[in-house]
C-alpha positions, 0 to 999 in steps of 0.5 A: 465512537472515533474509529482510531481509538477503536483501533488503538484500543482494539490492539491494546486489548488483543496485546494484553489478552496475548500477555494473559494467556503467555502468564497463564501458560508460563505459571502452570509450566513453571509450577509443573517444573518445581512439583516433577523437581520436587518428586525427583528430589523425594526420590533421591532422599528416599533412595538414600535412605533405604540404601542403609539396611538395618540402620534406616532408623538410625539414618532417619533420625539423624536426619531430623536432628538436623545434620542432613535433614533440609525440608525433609520429614521422615516415618518408618512403618511396621507391617502393623501400620504403628510409626516406629520412626520418624517424627512425620505424624500421619498415618501409614500412606500407601505405596507410591507418590501421593498427598498426606495430611500430617500434624504439624507441632506449630501450625496442627493439621497441614499438607505434605507431598510423599512417596511411600515403598515397602522394604525388606521385612515388610516395612514402609519409608515415608518421605515428604516434603511440605507443600508450603515451598512450592505454594509460596512459589506459585503465589510469588509468581502469581503477585509478580505475574499480577503486577506486571500485567497490571502495568501492561494494563495501565501501558497499554491504555496509555499507548492506545491513547497516544495511538489513537491521538497520533491516528486521529491527528494524521486523518484529522490533517488529511479531512480538514484539507479535504474539507477546505479543498470541497469548500473551494481551496483548491491550492491547498495540498495533503501534508507530507511528512519527510517519513514517507509513511502509509499517510504519506502514499495517502496523501501524495496519492491525494496530492497528485488527484488534486494536482489533475483535478486542478488541471482540468479545472483550470483547463476548464477555464482556458478552455471555456474563454479560448471557445468564446474568443476562438468563436467570436470571429468565424460567427461574425464572419458567419454573420457578414456572409449571411447579410450580404446573401443576395448581394453578393455572388457567393456568399452563400457558399461562403457562410456554409463554408464557415459554419462547416468551420464551426462544426469542425471545431465543435466536433474537434472539442468533442472529441478531445473530451470523448478521448479524455473522459476516459474507459477507452482502456477496456476497448483497446486491443492489440494493434500492430503499430509497425503495420498502422504506421506504415499504413499512415505514412503511405496514405499520407504520401500524396497529400505531403507531396502535393504540398511540396513537402516530400516525406519519407519514413522509417519503421521497425518491424513487429512492434505492437501495443495496446490500444485504439487503432483508429485513435492512434491513426488520427493522432499521426495523421495529425502530426503529419498535417500539423508538419504540412500545414506550418511549414513552408513548401519544400520542407521535407518531413520525417515519420519513424517509429522505434522501440526502446526499453519497452516503449514505442517512439512515433516521431515526425520531425521536420527541416522547418522553421520551427518553434520557439523554446518557450512555445513548445510546451504550450502549442500542446494546449488546446487552442494555442497557435504560435505567433507564426501560424497566426495566419494559417488556417486551423483551430489549435486542437490539433495536437491537443487530441495528440496529447490526449490520445498519448495520455489515454495509452499511457504514454506522453507527447514530447516537442523537442527542436530538431536542429533545423525544424521541429520534432515531436514524439509520441511514446506508447508502453509496448504490449507485454 
């Protein structure tokens, strides 16, 4: 059974049931109103005839001759129960409203609605109306409602088929695209119409997920290639160092240093993978970012000073974010170390923290040579190293870790020109 058709036919049946209940309610309400109006007409006619004492028989005769009778029937009974006026052939009924059986000259026994009242002298006046009129109206209402209900059922059935087909088409498109992606075609995306309805919202969310998966897969391919490429050179160096152990003085120490560099490379890769793997948000706490940035700047001041990079910082107080204190500190340290390693001696480095529209912005800027506009976005990728940095130590993972930490904190990293120099900004949401 198709869920789309089950939903469509369930809705159609519920709608039909509602129409049926509404029709029954309308039928009984209309029938009750017609009967009330009939009783009011009987009472009015009875009162009009009864207002003519001494000539009631004559008034009944005039009405029955067709002058003003309409659909009424009349009878006047004496105290002994004998009918003394009127053509209504029925036994003397009790006082009040009630159903009576009378002899119709053409149809035989028939039913009518009647009201009887006692007059002065003991006579009883009866005015009745045949029930055929109400029954005909009820039959008409039932016939019309039956036709309308049948039309509703047909329309509901056709509508359910169309709705089920529409739902199956929309869901089928998503399903086919998902199956194609599972089969390996990561280029496909869910179709999105111009209506931007709920299905389009699901399609957009799935497309965002597929973009993320495709990005991760591309990142994995890039990382695999870069790891193989970047490890080849240090491993060859390590092999050469080991071959020269016992022959060249200090070869063993240099081999150990080369091994430590390789271990540091793998440690950086694992750290990035840990941050990007998610799950860190469960341990986030409120972090006084103003105090953290000031502490990092103060602790990194000697290292930058020794390398000939004067450091200045400006921190707005009272800025708080939710996050991981050690990771945030590592990201700031990586930015400062990146400025130290990749700029010449004498380059001034500035560290700033400011709040802007509910966002905290940490910026490390310098007045060094900067980075070409074409390479600014690329330097956040793993193992990427600009041509000007090929001769400096490093593995191209420092800014990648910064980007991973920012993403884990629902933030981002932007690289911009500082004119002169470079400015890298981490933007994080402030704690509410």
